[in-house]
C-alpha positions in Angstrom: -57.4 -75.4 229.8 -60.9 -74.3 230.9 -63.9 -76.3 229.8 -65.3 -73.3 227.6 -61.9 -72.9 225.9 -61.7 -76.8 225.2 -65.3 -76.6 223.6 -64.3 -73.7 221.6 -61.1 -75.5 220.3 -63.3 -78.6 219.3 -65.7 -76.4 217.3 -62.9 -74.6 215.7 -61.5 -78.1 214.5 -64.9 -79.2 213.6 -65.5 -76.0 211.4 -62.2 -76.4 209.6 -63.0 -80.0 208.9 -66.3 -79.0 207.4 -64.6 -76.2 205.4 -62.0 -78.5 204.1 -64.7 -81.3 203.0 -66.7 -78.6 201.4 -63.7 -77.4 199.4 -62.9 -81.2 198.4 -66.8 -81.8 197.4 -66.8 -78.8 195.1 -63.5 -80.1 193.6 -64.8 -83.6 193.2 -67.9 -82.3 191.5 -65.9 -80.2 189.0 -63.7 -83.2 188.3 -66.9 -85.3 187.5 -67.3 -83.0 184.5 -71.1 -83.2 184.0 -72.6 -82.1 180.7 -73.3 -78.3 180.1 -76.7 -77.2 181.4 -78.8 -75.1 178.9 -78.2 -71.6 180.1 -74.4 -72.5 180.6 -74.1 -73.7 177.3 -75.5 -70.5 175.9 -73.1 -68.4 177.7 -70.3 -70.8 176.8 -71.1 -70.1 173.3 -70.8 -66.4 173.7 -67.5 -66.9 175.4 -66.2 -68.9 172.5 -67.7 -67.1 169.7 -67.2 -63.6 170.6 -64.1 -61.2 170.7 -63.3 -59.7 174.0 -64.3 -56.2 173.0 -67.6 -57.7 172.3 -68.2 -58.8 175.9 -68.7 -55.0 176.7 -72.2 -55.2 174.5 -75.2 -57.0 174.7 -74.8 -60.9 174.6 -76.5 -63.4 172.2 -78.8 -66.2 173.1 -80.8 -64.3 175.8 -77.7 -64.3 178.1 -76.2 -61.8 180.4 -72.7 -61.6 182.3 -70.3 -58.9 183.4 -67.6 -58.3 180.8 -64.7 -58.8 183.0 -65.9 -62.1 184.3 -66.3 -63.0 180.5 -62.6 -62.0 179.9 -61.5 -64.5 182.6 -63.7 -67.1 180.9 -62.0 -66.4 177.6 -58.6 -66.6 178.7 -59.4 -69.9 180.4 -60.8 -71.3 177.2 -57.6 -70.1 175.5 -55.4 -72.1 177.8 -57.6 -75.0 178.6 -59.5 -75.4 175.2 -63.2 -74.9 174.9 -64.4 -77.3 177.4 -66.7 -77.8 180.5 -63.4 -77.5 182.8 -62.5 -74.1 181.3 -65.9 -72.4 181.7 -66.1 -73.8 185.1 -62.7 -73.3 186.4 -63.0 -69.6 187.7 -66.4 -70.4 189.3 -64.6 -73.4 191.0 -62.0 -71.1 192.3 -64.4 -68.5 193.2 -66.5 -70.9 195.4 -63.4 -72.1 197.1 -62.3 -68.6 198.1 -65.8 -67.8 199.3 -65.7 -70.8 201.9 -62.6 -69.2 203.2 -64.0 -65.7 203.2 -67.1 -66.5 205.0 -65.2 -68.4 207.8 -63.2 -65.4 208.3 -66.2 -62.9 208.2 -67.9 -65.2 210.6 -65.2 -65.0 213.3 -65.4 -61.4 213.4 -69.1 -61.9 214.8 -69.1 -65.2 216.8 -66.5 -67.5 218.5 -66.2 -71.1 217.3 -69.5 -72.8 218.3 -72.6 -74.1 217.2 -73.5 -71.0 215.2 -70.3 -71.1 213.3 -70.8 -74.9 212.4 -74.3 -74.2 211.2 -73.0 -71.4 208.8 -70.2 -73.4 207.5 -72.1 -76.5 207.0 -75.0 -74.9 205.4 -72.6 -72.9 202.9 -70.4 -76.0 202.2 -73.2 -78.5 201.3 -76.1 -76.7 200.1 -76.9 -77.9 196.8 -77.5 -74.3 195.6 -73.8 -73.4 196.3 -72.3 -76.8 195.1 -74.1 -76.5 192.0 -73.2 -72.8 191.0 -69.8 -73.2 192.5 -69.1 -75.7 189.7 -71.2 -74.1 186.7 -69.9 -71.8 184.1 -71.8 -68.8 185.1 -71.1 -65.8 187.1 -73.1 -66.4 190.2 -70.3 -68.1 192.1 -67.9 -65.1 191.6 -70.8 -63.0 192.6 -70.7 -64.4 196.0 -67.1 -64.5 196.0 -66.9 -60.6 195.2 -69.8 -59.9 197.8 -67.8 -61.6 200.6 -64.7 -60.0 199.6 -66.2 -56.5 199.8 -67.5 -57.3 203.2 -64.4 -58.8 204.6 -62.3 -55.9 203.3 -64.7 -53.3 204.9 -64.6 -55.0 208.3 -60.8 -55.1 208.0 -60.8 -51.3 207.3 -63.1 -50.2 210.1 -60.2 -49.0 212.1 -58.8 -46.0 210.3 -59.3 -44.6 206.8 -56.0 -43.2 205.3 -55.1 -42.2 202.0 -54.2 -45.9 200.9 -57.5 -46.9 202.2 -59.1 -44.2 199.9 -57.2 -45.4 196.9 -57.9 -49.1 197.5 -61.6 -48.7 197.9 -61.8 -46.3 194.9 -60.2 -48.6 192.5 -61.8 -51.8 194.0 -65.2 -50.2 193.7 -64.8 -49.0 190.2 -63.5 -52.3 188.8 -65.4 -54.7 190.8 -68.8 -53.6 189.2 -67.5 -54.9 185.8 -66.7 -58.3 187.4 -69.9 -58.7 189.2 -73.0 -56.4 188.8 -74.6 -57.3 192.2 -71.4 -56.0 193.8 -73.0 -52.3 193.4 -75.6 -53.5 196.2 -72.8 -54.6 198.5 -70.8 -51.3 197.7 -74.0 -49.3 199.0 -73.5 -51.0 202.3 -69.8 -50.6 202.5 -69.9 -46.7 201.6 -72.5 -46.2 204.2 -70.5 -48.5 206.8 -67.4 -46.5 206.2 -69.1 -43.4 206.1 -70.9 -44.0 209.3 -67.6 -44.9 211.1 -66.1 -41.4 210.1 -69.2 -39.6 210.7 -69.2 -40.7 214.5 -65.6 -39.8 214.6 -66.3 -36.4 213.1 -63.5 -36.8 210.7 -64.7 -34.2 208.1 -61.8 -34.8 205.8 -62.4 -38.4 205.7 -66.0 -37.8 205.1 -65.1 -35.8 202.0 -62.9 -38.7 200.6 -65.6 -41.3 201.2 -68.1 -38.9 199.5 -65.7 -38.7 196.4 -65.1 -42.3 196.4 -68.9 -43.1 196.3 -69.4 -40.6 193.5 -66.6 -42.4 191.5 -68.4 -45.7 192.2 -71.6 -44.4 190.9 -70.0 -43.1 187.7 -68.6 -46.4 187.0 -71.9 -48.2 187.5 -73.9 -45.4 185.5 -71.4 -46.2 182.5 -72.0 -49.9 183.1 -75.7 -49.4 183.3 -75.9 -47.5 180.0 -73.3 -49.4 178.1 -74.6 -53.2 179.0 -77.2 -53.4 181.6 -80.0 -51.2 180.3 -80.5 -53.2 177.1 -80.8 -56.3 179.2 -83.2 -54.8 181.5 -85.4 -53.6 178.7 -85.4 -56.9 177.0 -89.3 -57.9 176.8 -88.2 -61.8 177.0 -86.2 -61.1 180.3 -89.1 -58.7 181.8 -91.8 -61.2 181.1 -89.5 -64.2 182.3 -88.7 -62.5 185.5 -92.1 -60.8 186.2 -93.0 -63.3 189.0 -89.8 -62.5 190.8 -90.2 -58.6 191.2 -91.7 -57.4 194.4 -94.8 -55.2 193.9 -93.8 -51.5 194.4 -97.0 -50.9 196.3 -99.1 -53.9 197.3 -102.7 -53.5 196.3 -104.2 -56.6 196.5 -104.1 -60.1 198.2 -102.2 -61.4 195.3 -99.5 -58.7 195.7 -99.1 -59.8 199.4 -98.9 -63.4 198.4 -96.1 -62.6 195.9 -94.2 -60.8 198.4 -94.5 -63.7 200.9 -93.6 -66.2 198.2 -90.4 -64.2 197.3 -89.4 -63.8 200.9 -90.0 -67.4 201.6 -87.8 -68.3 198.6 -84.9 -66.1 199.8 -85.2 -68.1 203.1 -85.6 -71.3 201.5 -82.5 -70.8 199.3 -80.7 -69.8 202.5 -81.6 -72.6 204.9 -83.6 -75.0 203.0 -87.3 -75.7 202.0 -88.7 -78.0 204.7 -90.8 -76.7 207.7 -88.1 -77.4 210.2 -85.5 -75.6 208.0 -87.7 -72.4 207.5 -88.6 -72.1 211.1 -84.9 -72.6 212.3 -83.9 -70.0 209.7 -86.7 -67.4 210.3 -86.2 -67.4 214.0 -82.3 -67.5 214.0 -82.0 -64.9 211.3 -84.4 -62.4 213.3 -82.3 -63.0 216.4 -79.1 -62.7 214.5 -80.1 -59.4 213.1 -81.2 -58.3 216.3 -77.8 -59.2 218.0 -75.6 -57.6 215.4 -78.0 -54.4 215.5 -77.7 -54.4 219.2 -73.7 -54.9 219.4 -72.8 -52.7 216.4 -75.2 -50.8 214.4 -72.7 -49.8 211.7 -72.1 -53.5 211.0 -75.9 -54.1 210.8 -75.8 -51.4 208.1 -73.0 -53.1 206.2 -74.8 -56.4 206.2 -78.5 -55.4 205.6 -78.4 -52.2 203.5 -77.6 -54.5 200.4 -80.4 -56.7 201.0 -82.8 -53.7 201.4 -81.3 -52.1 198.2 -82.0 -55.3 196.3 -85.5 -55.5 197.5 -86.0 -51.7 196.5 -84.4 -52.4 193.1 -86.8 -55.3 192.6 -89.8 -53.3 193.5 -88.8 -51.0 190.7 -88.4 -54.0 188.3 -84.6 -53.4 188.0 -83.7 -56.7 189.8 -85.1 -60.0 189.7 -85.1 -62.0 192.9 -85.1 -65.4 191.2 -83.0 -67.6 193.5 -79.8 -67.7 191.6 -79.9 -63.8 191.5 -80.2 -63.6 195.3 -77.3 -65.9 195.7 -74.8 -63.2 196.4 -76.4 -62.1 199.4 -77.7 -65.3 200.7 -74.4 -65.8 202.7 -75.3 -62.8 204.8 -78.6 -64.5 205.6 -76.9 -67.7 206.5 -74.3 -65.7 208.7 -77.0 -63.9 210.6 -78.9 -67.2 211.0 -75.7 -68.5 212.6 -75.1 -65.5 215.0 -78.8 -65.9 216.0 -78.1 -69.6 216.7 -74.9 -68.8 218.7 -76.8 -66.3 220.7 -79.7 -68.7 221.5 -77.1 -71.3 222.7 -75.2 -68.7 224.8 -78.6 -68.2 226.8 -77.7 -71.6 228.4 -81.4 -72.7 229.1 -81.6 -76.5 228.7 -85.1 -76.4 227.2 -83.8 -73.9 224.4 -80.7 -75.6 223.7 -82.7 -78.9 223.3 -85.2 -77.5 221.2 -82.8 -75.7 218.9 -80.6 -78.6 218.7 -83.3 -80.7 217.2 -84.2 -77.9 214.8 -80.6 -77.4 213.8 -80.1 -81.1 213.0 -83.2 -81.6 211.3 -82.0 -78.4 209.1 -78.7 -79.6 208.4 -79.8 -83.0 207.4 -81.4 -81.8 204.2 -77.9 -80.2 203.2 -76.6 -83.5 202.1 -74.2 -82.3 199.2 -71.3 -84.3 200.7 -72.9 -87.4 199.0 -71.4 -86.0 195.9 -68.0 -87.1 197.1 -69.1 -90.8 196.1 -72.1 -90.0 194.0 -72.1 -88.2 190.4 -73.8 -84.8 190.4 -75.8 -84.8 187.2 -78.5 -82.6 185.7 -78.9 -82.9 182.1 -76.2 -85.5 180.5 -76.7 -84.7 176.9 -72.7 -85.2 176.2 -73.4 -88.9 177.2 -76.3 -89.0 175.0 -74.4 -87.7 172.0 -71.4 -89.8 172.6 -73.7 -93.0 172.4 -75.7 -91.8 169.3 -72.3 -90.9 167.5 -71.4 -94.8 168.0 -74.8 -96.0 166.8 -75.9 -93.5 164.2 -75.7 -94.7 160.5 -74.5 -92.4 157.6 -78.1 -91.5 156.4 -79.7 -90.9 159.8 -81.3 -87.5 160.6 -80.9 -85.9 163.9 -83.6 -83.8 165.0 -82.7 -81.4 167.9 -85.5 -80.5 170.4 -85.0 -76.6 170.8 -84.1 -77.2 174.6 -81.2 -79.4 173.2 -80.0 -77.0 170.8 -77.6 -74.9 172.9 -75.7 -77.7 174.3 -75.8 -79.5 171.0 -74.5 -76.5 169.1 -71.8 -76.0 171.6 -70.7 -79.4 171.6 -70.8 -80.2 167.8 -69.4 -76.7 166.7 -67.4 -75.2 169.5 -66.1 -78.0 171.8 -62.4 -78.9 171.7 -63.5 -82.4 170.9 -66.2 -81.4 168.3 -65.3 -83.7 165.9 -66.9 -86.5 168.1 -70.2 -84.9 167.5 -70.2 -84.2 163.8 -73.4 -85.5 162.2 -74.2 -85.0 158.4 -78.0 -84.4 158.7 -79.3 -82.2 161.4 -82.5 -80.2 161.9 -83.4 -78.1 164.7 -86.9 -77.8 166.5 -88.2 -74.2 167.0 -89.8 -73.5 170.6 -92.2 -71.1 168.8 -93.6 -73.7 166.5 -95.3 -77.1 166.6 -93.0 -79.7 165.0 -94.3 -81.3 161.6 -93.1 -84.6 160.3 -92.3 -82.9 156.9 -89.3 -81.5 158.8 -87.8 -84.8 158.7 -86.2 -84.7 155.7 -82.7 -84.9 154.1 -82.6 -82.6 151.2 -85.8 -83.5 149.2 -86.1 -87.0 150.6 -87.9 -88.2 153.7 -85.6 -89.5 156.3 -86.1 -93.1 157.2 -84.3 -93.0 160.4 -84.4 -90.1 162.8 -82.8 -89.6 166.0 -84.8 -87.1 168.3 -82.4 -85.6 170.8 -83.8 -84.2 174.0 -82.1 -82.3 177.1 -83.3 -80.1 180.0 -85.8 -82.8 181.0 -85.7 -81.6 184.5 -89.3 -80.8 185.2 -92.8 -82.3 184.9 -93.6 -79.6 182.3 -90.7 -80.8 180.2 -92.0 -84.3 180.2 -95.4 -83.1 179.1 -94.0 -81.0 176.3 -91.7 -83.9 175.1 -94.9 -86.5 175.3 -96.7 -83.7 173.1 -94.0 -83.2 170.6 -93.4 -87.1 170.2 -97.0 -87.5 169.6 -96.6 -85.3 166.4 -93.3 -86.8 165.3 -94.5 -90.4 165.8 -97.0 -89.9 162.7 -95.7 -92.5 160.2 -92.7 -93.6 162.6 -92.2 -96.2 165.1 -89.7 -95.9 168.1 -87.0 -98.4 167.6 -84.6 -97.6 170.7 -84.2 -95.1 173.4 -80.9 -93.8 175.0 -81.5 -92.3 178.3 -79.3 -90.5 180.8 -80.1 -88.0 183.5 -82.2 -85.1 182.2 -81.5 -86.1 178.5 -82.6 -88.5 175.9 -82.3 -89.7 172.2 -85.2 -91.6 170.7 -84.6 -93.4 167.3 -87.3 -93.6 165.0 -87.7 -95.6 161.7 -90.3 -95.0 159.1 -93.1 -97.5 159.1 
């Protein structure tokens, strides 16, 4: 066996080991069963409360998710019960499939080597993918469907038959209802397949592909007017996502600054936020895009058209580039970076290999998600707080639920399969639009003597500032008796002076 073949075999086994470890890490995080996150709880409330036909309309609680994704979630709730496991099962499966798909796609561009190791390591242990691969939201399945479409397009490049036409017509029509961002990937797929047949001068196939694309558009237009337009025109969502829209025409230094911030966010989501990671990612992604363009411009279109389409939609305020909504195309950026790294190593210049080895190791070091094999992955553990409060609360205690804790509390106390554990006789909810008032702390007409103030989503400095401000009002006439604290959540017991 030659030296190069032996190295290739070592890198292949290393890549498979990373792949398996990444899958096990996702499974372990899933089994750790952390408490529901704020938006995750709100979407879970929609899944449990609504009938299947209601998924084809706008959702409640400022939530959005594709209807066929929600149908799968509803089925999982039906057979597993309303629980964290039920709403996270499909995202977990999607995350595991995504690992395999990215591995197969990468091998169509590069041989086993440093580039492949980089791609799989970042994708396997990036906190973004571990988080959303085990959260009851649609972002993990968005990634899976994007990779599935790219994988199938690369597989179907050789010929376009009647079976291929039927497959892609059905797949394109249906996948949009599973994953809205798939429409951007389909733009790349359509142009890729069209370009192949155009160069072959297969006029019959060009007509078939054109028909197929029209049918995709009809499906998307129905989806847009039935579901998406209401969400896009929501003042709340437009205002919330305003910082994540690209300027259509930059007219000021502020516009240019926002463009750089958003592009920097895409890069940091892909490879990491440190200076070393950003330098490594920027250089290797540019080199990778150049390599793909040079080797096969049709594949370059397949990979890059979706990214350009997303940026265009953002400029028209039709798609936010907040990190979680870019997740579906981030594997493409990681793939290009890995291709670029492999090309730089293939140059076989000692100084270049040494420099990039240091940069790559510095980048991979920040993707330390493997630690969750032995360390719990936690964000806001409101369930643990409620477990403790349910043990210690007295019959006439009042629970005051801060507005950020309301989604999870509502799910656990009213919808969760173990909701009887979280039944409290006296509950009032805070309103994010109003300042709290101590006269809220009443049971019927009588002032409450003991109050449990419940907080969740304590994941930022701003959240802590808001908590301190609210508590300064609630403490008028009360004293703090006890605090129950877990990651990102807290219960504070007050007694009247």
